[in-house]
C-alpha positions, -999 to +999 in steps of 0.1 A: -384-707-334-394-730-364-432-727-354-429-686-357-409-693-388-436-717-404-462-691-395-445-664-410-442-687-443-482-690-440-486-650-439-464-644-470-478-670-488-515-653-479-500-621-489-487-634-525-522-649-526-538-615-521-515-602-551-525-627-572-567-624-564-558-583-568-548-587-602-575-607-613-598-583-600-577-552-618-580-571-652-619-573-646-620-538-637-599-532-668-624-548-689-654-532-672-640-498-681-630-506-715-667-520-720-679-485-708-655-467-734-671-491-759-706-474-752-693-440-757-710-415-782-687-413-812-684-392-840-663-402-869-647-428-846-636-402-819-649-391-786-670-358-787-696-363-762-684-340-730-717-346-709-712-384-713-675-380-699-685-362-669-712-385-664-690-417-669-674-410-635-707-427-618-702-457-638-664-461-629-672-454-596-692-485-594-668-508-613-639-498-585-663-507-560-675-539-573-639-551-587-613-536-562-629-525-533-648-558-529-614-578-536-595-556-507-625-556-483-622-592-483-585-592-476-589-570-447-617-598-432-589-623-430-570-603-410-586-614-379-577-650-384-542-642-388-542-621-357-559-649-340-531-674-351-505-651-342-520-650-305-526-687-305-486-688-310-474-667-291-496-677-263-476-709-263-444-687-250-464-667-226-496-667-207-497-629-207-504-626-244-535-609-252-551-596-289-568-563-281-598-565-304-603-529-304-567-526-319-574-553-343-605-535-360-586-501-358-559-517-376-581-532-401-596-500-406-570-479-409-556-505-439-589-505-456-587-471-457-555-467-474-566-490-502-600-470-503-574-438-511-556-457-537-591-463-555-600-429-552-567-416-567-576-441-595-611-430-600-601-392-604-568-401-628-593-424-651-622-397-651-598-370-660-581-390-686-613-399-703-626-363-703-595-350-719-598-377-742-632-365-754-621-332-752-592-334-777-613-358-799-594-392-792-603-425-813-616-451-794-587-473-796-564-445-782-587-439-753-588-478-745-551-475-749-549-447-722-570-464-699-554-503-698-522-478-692-536-462-662-550-498-649-520-516-653-492-488-642-506-468-618-530-490-600-519-520-604-483-514-595-492-495-563-523-518-553-502-549-555-473-537-534-503-522-510-516-554-504-484-572-496-473-543-472-507-540-458-509-578-445-468-576-435-474-542-417-508-555-398-489-589-388-460-574-375-476-547-356-502-569-341-474-591-328-452-567-315-481-554-299-490-583-278-451-594-274-443-560-257-473-560-238-464-594-222-433-582-215-410-591-247-375-571-245-358-595-271-366-604-307-351-624-336-352-612-370-369-641-390-376-646-426-365-655-458-328-650-468-326-655-506-317-636-537-343-611-536-335-600-499-321-564-493-287-562-478-300-545-445-324-575-437-296-601-451-276-584-423-300-592-393-319-622-403-315-648-375-303-623-352-313-614-317-314-578-306-329-562-279-354-532-283-325-505-280-304-524-303-334-527-330-338-489-327-304-482-332-299-505-360-328-490-380-318-454-378-297-454-410-308-452-447-310-480-471-330-485-503-360-490-500-363-481-466-399-470-453-406-443-424-420-459-393-416-485-363-391-512-374-416-534-356-442-526-384-425-514-414-396-542-412-367-535-439-389-514-462-411-518-489-422-557-500-403-569-466-411-603-457-394-604-427-408-603-392-398-596-354-400-629-336-403-623-295-378-642-270-395-650-236-372-661-212 
């Protein structure tokens, strides 16, 4: 089991690395949008040009694509190596383990689409904020403050969680798919057991359960629970745990 625990630690570290890289990208995105506002036409220190506000959408889209979408695309491209490492490890336990490349590509695309949707929501929100700031004659400083708050409280918060859950969900899904296809019927719930571990996960860490026992245990409710298969969502938002297959 130590090999599977070690690999999970590597995946968690990769997810944390993705979060750090994302925050750096969002800081750059924030500067790009502030730079855009700096070039806005002003009258008596206030925004006023509604035509400019409408056209700003194109530049915001370009900034999001260059900063945010480019970095999340690089994250998703790394998923293939994560899957191959999972296949190699599971292959030491069962000769029937197989990584379906079609499933791999579909999961990568679905995950990327989720990231892209966040970017689209942010684009519309910021464009609306800039238009409304222009419509109501906000000062440059006030407009900058509005945009900075939106980046930090909206996109950064949700995207940071998304890149963590995206990788962990992908890893759990790929592992479960290969293990179930290979005939696994019992799984050990592995992962951290520390001060931030939610009570539900803490209850099951290092315990071995059958498929029916897992489904029954995941029928209840708890803080932070997410809807979906326990083999994909684990204990919920920001979960760092994983189902490790036992092969007899």
